[in-house]
N, C-alpha and C positions, 0 to 999 in steps of 0.2 A: 726246666720249664717244659711244658708240652710242646711237641714238635721241635725239640732241640736237636742240634747236631751231635752233642756229646752228652754222656751220662756218667754215673759214678764209676763204671768199669771201663771207661774209654781210653785211659792213658796206658799205653803198652810200651814195654822195653823194645829197643831196636838197636842194632849195632851202629847205625848211622847217627843216632841221637835219641829220638823217641818217635812214637807213632800214636796217632789218635784214631781209634776205631770209630768211624762215623756212622750215624744213623740218619737215614733220609728224613728230613724234617717236614714230612707231608704224609698224606694218607695213601698215596698211590705211587707206583713206579714213575720215574722221570728219565728223560734222556739226559745223558751226561752233559749235553750242550746246554741244559737248563742252568747249570752252575755258572754264575757270573763272578762271584767273589769268594775266596777263601783266604782269610788272614789269621795268623796265629801268633800269640805271645806266650812266653813261659817265664814265670816269675818277673813279669814286667818288661821283658826283653822281647822285642818283635823279631820273628824269624823272617829273614828276607824271602821274597817270593821265589827267587831262583834256588832257594834251599828247600823248597817244598815240592812234593810230587804226590799224585793220587794213584794208588794201586788198587785196581778193580779187576777181579777175575783173572789174576796172573799177568796183567798188563799195567805198566807204569806210564802215567801221563804227566809231563810237566804242566804246571798250571796254565801256562799260556796256550797250551794245545787243547785244553778241556772244552772251550766253547765250540770247537769244530766237530766234536764227537756226537753228531746228530743221529748216527746209526748205532750208538752204544747205549744199551739200556742199563740204568741203575735200578735193578729190581728191588722191590720194597724190602725183601728179606736179606738182601746183601748188605754187608757192613765193610765197605772199603777202608783201607788205611790211608790216612794223610800222614806221610812220612816227612819228618823234619830232620835235616842234617844240621847238627850243632857240635861244638868242640867237645863237650863233656857229656857222653851218653847218660841217660837217665837209668838208674839202677832199680831193680825190683824192690818194691816196698817203700820207695821214696815218695814223699808228698810234695807236690808242686802246684802253684797257682797257674791255671791255664785259662787264657782268654781266646775265644774264637769268634770271628765275625764271618758270617756266610750270607750270601744272597743268591737266591734262585729266582727264576721267573717261571711261572706256571703256564706251560705252552698251550693249554686249552682254555684258559680264562683271559680272553682277549678284551682289552679295554678299548682299543681302536685299531682298525686294520692299517696295514702299511700303505704308504703313498709312493707312487711312481716306482713300484717294484721293490721298495725297501721293506724293512721289518716293521711289524706292528708293535703296539704297546700291550704289555701283558701284566697281570697282577704280580707284584713282587712278593717274595717270601723272604723276609730279613730276619736273621738270627744273630743275636749278640749274647754270649754267655761268658761268665767268669766263674770257674769252679776250682776248688782245691781238690786235686785228684791224687790218689795213691796208685803208683805204677803196679800193674798186675799183668798176668798172662792168662787169665781165665775170665769167662763171662759170668756175670751175676746170675744166680739161680732164680728161676721164676718162683713166685709165691705158691703156696698150696691153695687149691681151689675148693670152694664149698661144693659138696656133692650130695648132701642130705637135703634134697629138695622134693617137696610133695609133687605128685603127678599134676599136670595142668587140668583145668576144667575140660571135660570132654566136649568135642565138637558135636553139634547137632544139625539136623537139616534146617532148623529155623534160624541158625546163626546168619546174620546179615552179610558177613564177610568171610573170606578165607584168610587165615592168619599165616604169617611167616616172618622172615627177617631178611635183611641184607647183611652179608658177611662183613660189609663195610663197618658195621657196628663194633667189630673187634679189631679195627685198624691198628691201634697202637700195640696191642698184644701180638698180633700177627707180624707186624713190623719188627718187634723186639725178638721174635723167634720163639715166643712161648708156645706157639702152636705151629706145626706144619699144616698143610692143607687138610690132610686126612684127620689130624688131631683136632682141628678146628670144627670139622663136621661132627666128629665124635662128641665133642663138648656140647654142641648144639643139640644133638640127639639125647645126651645125658640129661639135659635140662628140660627136655620135652618141648622144645621150641619148633615150630614149623606148622605144617609140612612144607610151606613154600620157601625156597632158597633163591636169593638174588645175589649176583656177584657184580663187582666192578672189574671189568676185564683188565684194566691197567693196574689193578691191585694184585690179582691172584695169578695171572698168567706169567710164568717166568720167561716165556718167549713172546710176550706181548709185542705186536697185536696178533701173533699167530697162535692158533690152537693146535698143538702137536698131537700125534696119535698117542704118545705116552700120557699126556695130560688127560686126554679123553678117557683112557682106560682107568686112570685113578678116579676121575670124576664119576664115571658110571659105576665103578665098584662101590664107592661110598654111597651113592644114591640107592643102589640096590640093597646095600646093607641096612640102611636106615629108613627106607621107604619115603625119601624126600621127593619133592616135586619142584622142577625147575620153573621159576616164575618170571624172572626178568634178567636180561643180560645188559649190563651198563656199558655203553660204548662212548668214550670221549673222542673228541676230534682235536688232535694236537696240531693246530694251525701254526704254532710257533716253534715247531720241532727244530727248524734251522734258525741260526742266529742272523743270517744275512737277508732273509726274506720270509714271507709267509708262504704257506702251501698254496699252490695253484689250485683252481677248481678241479682239474683232473686228478691231482694228488689227493685232494680231499675225498673225491669219489672213490679212488682206489683204496685209500686207507679205510674208509667206512665199509666198502664192499667186503674187504678182508674180514672185518669183525662180524658182519652179517653172516658170512659163511662159517665163522667160528661158532656163533650162536646156534646155528642150525646143527652143527656137528655135535654140540653138547646137549641138544634136545630142548633148547629154550623156545617158547612160543612167541616171545616178544623181545625186541631190542629197544632199549632206552637210549635216546640220543640227546645231545645238547648242542646248542650253538649252530645247528645246521641252517643255512640260508634257504629260502624257498627254491632257488635253482637246484640246490643239492637234493632237497626233498623230492623234487620232480624226477631226478635221475635215480634216486634210490627206490622209488616205489616199484618199478619193474623188478628190481632185485628182490624186494620183499615178496612180491607176488610169485616169482619163480621159486623162492625158498619157503613159501607159505608162512611168513613171519609177519607179525604185527609190528608196526613202526610207531613208537610213542615218543613224542617230544616232551622233555621234562620242563615243567613250569616250576622254577626254583626262585627263591628270594634273590633279589628284591622284587621280582615281577609277579604279577598275578594274571588271572585269565584274561583281563582286559587291558593289559599293558600293550603299548604300540607294537613291540616286536612279536608278541603272542598273537595280536590281531592280524599281523601279516601272515603268520603261520595258519591261522584259522581261515583266512581268505584263500590261501593256497590249498588247504584241505577242501574247501568248498568247491574250488575249481577242479580238483582231481577227483573228488567224490568217490572215495574208496573206503570200504569198511575196515581196511587194514590200518588206516591212519587214525591216530589219537594222541592222547596226552598222558603223562605221568604227573599226578598232583603231588607236589612236595610241600608239606605243611610248614616248612621254613618261610614260605611266602606269606602265611597268614598267622602271624604272631601278634599278640597284644602287648608284649613287653620283651625286653632283652633277657636272655637266659641268665639265671644266677650263676651258672658255671662259668660263663664268659666274664661276668662282672668280678667273680673271685679271681679269675686268671689275670685280668688287667690290674687288679689291686696288687696281686703278687708281683706284677711287673713294675709297680711303682706309682700307679695312679692314686691320688688322694681322693677324699670324699667329694671335693669340689669338681675335680676332673671327671669322676664317675657320674656325678649328677649332670654335668655338661654333656657327657657322652650320650646319656639317655635322653636328654632334652633335644639334642640335635637329631638323634635317631627318630624321635617321635614326630619330626616335622614332615611336611609333604614335599620337600625338595628332592631332586633326583639323587640317586645313590652317590654318583660322583661328586655332586655339590656338597652333600652331607660329609662325605669322606674328606673333601678338601677343607670344609669349615672346621672339622674336628682336628685335622692335622695342623691347620693354621692356628687353632687355639693352643694345641700342645707347644708349637714352636714359639708362640707369644709368651709362654711360661718357661721357655728355655728347657723344655722336655723333649728329648730326642724321640721322635715317633718310632725309630728303629728299635727302641727298648720293648715295644709291643709286638715285634715281629710282624707277622701278616695281619695281626688283629686290628691294626689301625684301619686297614681296608676291609677285612672280612667281617668286622662287627656290623657293617652295613650290608655287605654282600650276602651274608648268611642269615640275616634277620629282616624279613619283610613284614610290613604291617598292613597288608590287604585284608579286607573283611572276608572271613571264611565263607560267608553266604555267596560270594562270587563264584565259588566252585559250581554252584547249581547252574550257572550260565552255560557250562560246557559238559555237564554230567554225562550225557550220552556218549561223549567222546573220551571220557576218562577210562583208560584201559588198565591202570595200575596205580597204586597209592604208595607213596613214601610216607609212612606214619612217623615222620621226623619227631624226635624229642631230644632234649638236652638234660633234663632233670626229672626225677620222680620224687614228690614230696611224701610226707608221712601219711597222707591220705590216698596215696597211689595216683596222684594227679601230676600232670606237667604244668608247672606254675606259669610258664610263659606262652603256652598254646592252649586254647580253649577246646580241649578234647571232647567234652560233652556236646558242644556246639558242632564240632566237626562230625561226630557220630550222627547227630540229628540231621545235618545237611545231607550227608551221604546216604543214610537210610531212607529219608523221606524222598530223595530224588532217584532212588532205584539203583544205586551202585551195588554190585554183587561180586566184584573181582577180589584180587589179593590186597590185603591191608598189611604192608610189609614194614615191620618195625625197623627204624633206622636211628640208632643212637649216634648223635654227632657231638656228644660231649667230649669225645676223645680229642677234638681239636683244641680244647681248653683245659681238660683235666690232666693232672700228672699221671704218668704211667703207674698203675697199681693203686691209684686213689680209690677206684671202685672196680667192681667186676662188671664189665659192660653187658655180658650175656645174662647175668642175673637181673640187671636192670631191664633188659629186653624181656626176660621172662615175666617180670612184674608188670611191664606194660601190656604184654599180650594177655596176661590174666585179667587185667583191668578191661581191655578191649573186649575180651570174650564175654565178660560179665556186664558189659555196658548197658545192655538192654534189660538186665535183671539184677540190679545191684542192691536190691532191698528197698529202693525208692522208686515208686511207680512213675510212669510217664502220665502225668495228669491230663495231658492233652488228648490221650487216647482212652482214658478211663471214664466210664459212666460217672456223671456228676454225683449221684448218691453214694457210689462206692468211694469216690475221691474224698467226699466229705467225711464218710465213716473212717477212712484211713487217717485223715488229718485229726479227727477227734481222738483217735486211739494213740497216734504216734506224735502229734504235734507237727508243726511246719518243718520240713527238712532243710538242712543247710543248702544254700545255693552252691551247686558244684563248680561254678565258674571261679577260677583263681584270679587273684589280683583285683578284686572289686571292694576289698575292705578299705577303710580310710587311709591307712598307712600306704597301701599299694597305690591307691589313687594319687596320693601326693607324690609318690616316686614317679609314676607315669606322667603326671601333669604337674610339674613344679609350680605352675601358676596358682595352685590351690594351697600351697604350704602355709599361707598366712591366715587362712580361715580359722576362726575360733568357734567352738561349739560348746553348748551347755545343755544338759538333759534336765528336765523337770517333769512333774506330773501335775495334772489338773484334776480337781475333784469334779467328776461327772455324776449324773444321776444313776449310772450303773457301775460305778467304781472309778478307779484311777485311769486317766487318759494320758499316755506318754506324749510329750512334746520335746522338741529340740530346736535350739536357736543356732543360726549360722550368721556370723558377722566377720567381715574382713576389715580390720582397722586401717589397712593400707589402701583400700579401694576408695576412689573419689565418691563421696556419698551422692546418691541420686535423689534422695528424699522419699523414694518409694520403698515399700516393704511388701512381703507376700506371706500369707499363711497357706501352706502347700500340703496337699493330701494325696498320698500314693494310691495306686490301684492294686489289683490282685483278685478280681472276680468276686469280691466281697468275702472270700474265704481264705485269702492269704495276703502276704505282703507285710512289710515292717519298715521301721525307720532306717535300717541299714541297707535296704535294697537300693540299687543305683537310681531307680526312678524317684526315690526320695533323697537319698544321701548325696549322690553325685550331682543331681539336678540342683539341690540346695547349695552345694559347694560352688558350682559354676555360676549361679545367680549372685551369690555373695561376692565373688571376685569381680563381678560386673557392677558392684555398687548397690545391690538390692538385698538387704538382709532378709532372712527367711526364718519363719517358725514352722517346722515340719510337724505334722500331726499323725499319730497312729489312732487306731479305733478298734473296737471289739469286732471280731470276725463272726460271720453268720454260720456258725457251726453248732450242731446239736439243736437246741431249742432257741437259739438266738436268731432273731430276724429284725426287719425294720419295725420300729424306728431306732433300735439300739445304736447302730453305728452312726446314724444321723444325729442322735442326741449327743454322742461323743464329740463329733465334729462341731456341733453348735456350742457345746461347753468350751471347747478349745478356742473357738473363734471369739467368744465373749471374753475369755481370759486374755487372749492375745491383744484385743483392743485395750483392755485395762492396763496392761503392762508394757505395751509396745514402746512407749517413749523412754521408759527406764531400761528395758531389757535389750532392745535392739536399736534404740535411738531413732525411732521412726514415729512421726505423729500419727495417732490413730486414724485421722481423716485421710491419710495417704496409704492406708493398709488395704491391700487387695487380697482376694481369696481365690484359690484355684486348686485344681487337681487333675490327675491323669486317670483315664478309664473309669473304674469304679469310684475312684476319688473325684473324678469330674462329676459323676452322678451325685455323690454326697454333697459336694460344694454347691452345685446348682440347686439341689433340694434345700440346703440350708439358706441360700440366698432367698429362695421363695418363702421360707419360714420367717426370715427376718422382715421381708417386705410385708407379709400378711400380718405380722405382729406389730408393725409400725416401728420397728427398731432401726437403728442406723445401719445403712447398707455398706458393704465394702466399697472402696474406691473403684474397684473394677473386679471382674470375674474372668478367670483364665481357665478354659476347659480344653484339655488336650486329649484327643481321641475319646471323648466322653460317651457314656452309655446312658442316654436320656429317655429311652422308651423301653417298655418291656420286651418288645421285639426290635432290637437295635438295627439289624440289617434292613428291616422293612419300615422302620420308624413308625411303628404302630403298637396298639395294645393287644392285637391278636397274636397269640403265641403260635409258633411253629412246633407242632408236636414231635417233629423229627430232629429238632435242633438242640444240641447241648446248651445253647444260650437260654432256651426256655427253662431248662432245669435250674440253671443258675438264677434266672429271674425269679422263679417260684421260690427258690430257697431264700433269696434276699427278701422278697416281699412277705412271705410267711402267710399271706391270706389273699383271697380274691379281691377284697376291698383295697388292699395296698397297691394292686396292679394299676388302679386308676387314680391313685393318690398323687397329686402333683408334687407333694413334698418327698415322695419316694421316687417318682420319675417326672422330672420337671418338664419333659417334652409333652406330657399329657395335659398340661394346664395352661393358664393364661401367662403370656410372656411379657406383657406390658408391666412396667414398673421395675424391671430388673436393672441392675447397675450396668454401665458400659461393659461389653464382653468381648473377649478374644476367644475364638473357637479355632482350634487346630485339628484338622483331620488328615488322614494318611491316604495316599493314592491307592494303595493295595489293601486297605483295611475293610473287611466285610461290614464293620460297624460304622463306616464312614457316613452312611445316609442319616443316621441318628443325629450326628453333629450338624450336618448340612441343613436338615429340616428345622432343627431348633434355631440355628442362626437365621434362617428365613423368617421364622415366627417372631424372633426378637426384632428384626428389622421392621416387620409389619406392625409390631406393637410400639414402634417409635423408639426403640432402644438402640443407641449407638453400638454397632457390632462390626467386628472385623473377622472375616472367615479366611483362614489360610489352609490351602491344600499342600501338604508336604509331599513333593514329587518323589517317586520311587521309594517310598517309605511304607512300613507296615505297622500294624498295631503293636505298641510296646517299644517303639524304636528309641525312646528316651531312657529306656532301662538298659541301654548298651553304651557304656562310657566310651567317648571318643567317636561314636558313630557320626558320619558326616551329616546325615539328615537330622540327628539329634542336636548337633551343634547349631545347625541352621534354625531349628525350632527354638533353642535357647536364645539365640540372637534375636529372633522375632519376638519372643516373650519380653526380653530386655527392652527392645525398642518400644513395644506397646506400653509396658509398665512405666516407662520414663518419658512418655510422649508429652 
């Protein structure tokens, strides 16, 4: 198992009986006092505790003395022997079944501080392994490594970030001894990764927390040889180093000060810290100032920039007002799903499909990390499944996977000094399936971040040793990041509209780069959606076939209401599989509102109004005809609605129905609609400097259409419309269009509800799970079922 105590070559012959060569089951060095339990059985016979001793660096420790060794470091690359005294010594080449149970506590991951001078609670790392091992006297040989790798894309002055990695990415291989420190840096250089190099001090320093002159010489020699750049020095705070009590504030300060001095000695400009309380930050700032070091507090899962402990740090920073103070953004905070690597690991440990689904469902809730941990552990125990079989994963599945919205990074962007570009997996498309990297790139580029983007593969916590080459994965990720702004798909938000249209005509609409927005992934992320049934059909429209899709949840209590729903996309993009169509329809279906989603012809090339409006009108008429049979909704209870451009089209169709004397929808739902040629001004006068005007002209196709109320409902008479819900967003520049139309409806005697979604922006319902989007869906449900 990953992070195990023993491996295939661990059973060693010994004159006293046998020995197990142990591997530290974690990514960093720990104090020997961290070891709480070591129990061993061989061939089903337990070895008494007083027949076991731990031999480390030439010293033997009876197990009952190990917890007191708070000054003895178990360096990550050391492999001490657990010696067992038995009557019949094991012979070379014999095979035996060995079971080991170990428990360590992680002295820097404090759950709760100690009370009344006693020890605090710390995250446990539990290991239970049973392996059939053959006694040996040699270490297993490391595998051959791939060396035939093309050079990386060259860096340019226009690149938004500086690229690099943290050596933490190769934790398992470094721990196994496949690389010494120099060899690890050589491998990084061979693969063309860098130039930024970050270290975790507790991982690479054999004399942690001290930086010796010898290590400094090795460090600088390697850097000079490869032209690397020191980016970030990771400093843990081992509050639980002693078993009898936590560190005192003075000890925390002295321990941290020692690492700040080591960072300066190695030439790092920045020290990354964790867990430091505001009082310690105040004491460390003068040290950082004296050493000319930046001090960056890591924001790591499960917390985000606006979690209460981080807000306390932000308040302290505001009080101290120093440019040296900032944050490290770790993308583990902002994940939209649990990593496939973790899910594979817990399956190997014995979780079945039901348990894995329950794990993901609990993870997705808004409960605190500790409450989610306890709920999951309680669930396992209710099924007589020992949580210890998962090792530390029962806790770390929640501790290492946060689900904060990545847009929150913008709240502190000026103070972000370094980025942990955390990733667990890279799929066949070069993307991380559980972290929305395109969105992260967008947030950081648009908000002006220009520091190091340090790749950090944490899959080693879950993957088996040798399962992948982590540095090759890092290289794949850095290649993707380097090309993120020029990956063959343009950024349509920055491209002139005529150029964007020409690109779409030539290439077609590109795939959405966001992972986990397909239907199967949505149902994994949101188990409540699993019962929704869909059916695709086409409607004969005047310009060709119009795709439509039904959504019905047979298990949902029927509300009697139904909705024909039309997605947006600036009239030039969008489709039935985009979240604004597919996820929204799923969510309404489980709320008891069957949906018929509608696609339409895009305004590309020579296509303009009224073509997409004709498509929606044809789909509406078809939906009324078949609603009772297809989705079990009476036609008189069928509403019509859409988002953005879809809101425009549905409002225009409602006007066409009214003017033709046809039956109107039971209601009209308009979400951030574009109802005027100039949406931001709610007028027909176009702004020549606005891209919105180009999109408007492209949709209209003629000057006459700009004032046609069937093209832009906001330009015409509002009386006679069906009851209408208008949802606008607080931060949407198009908000005015919806508000003005809602006022016109009210003046025309139409029952209208106007909702302003607080702290939301245009397109928010295209983001599955977004809090504002869920509020909007709840409001739509309440209005449709009123």
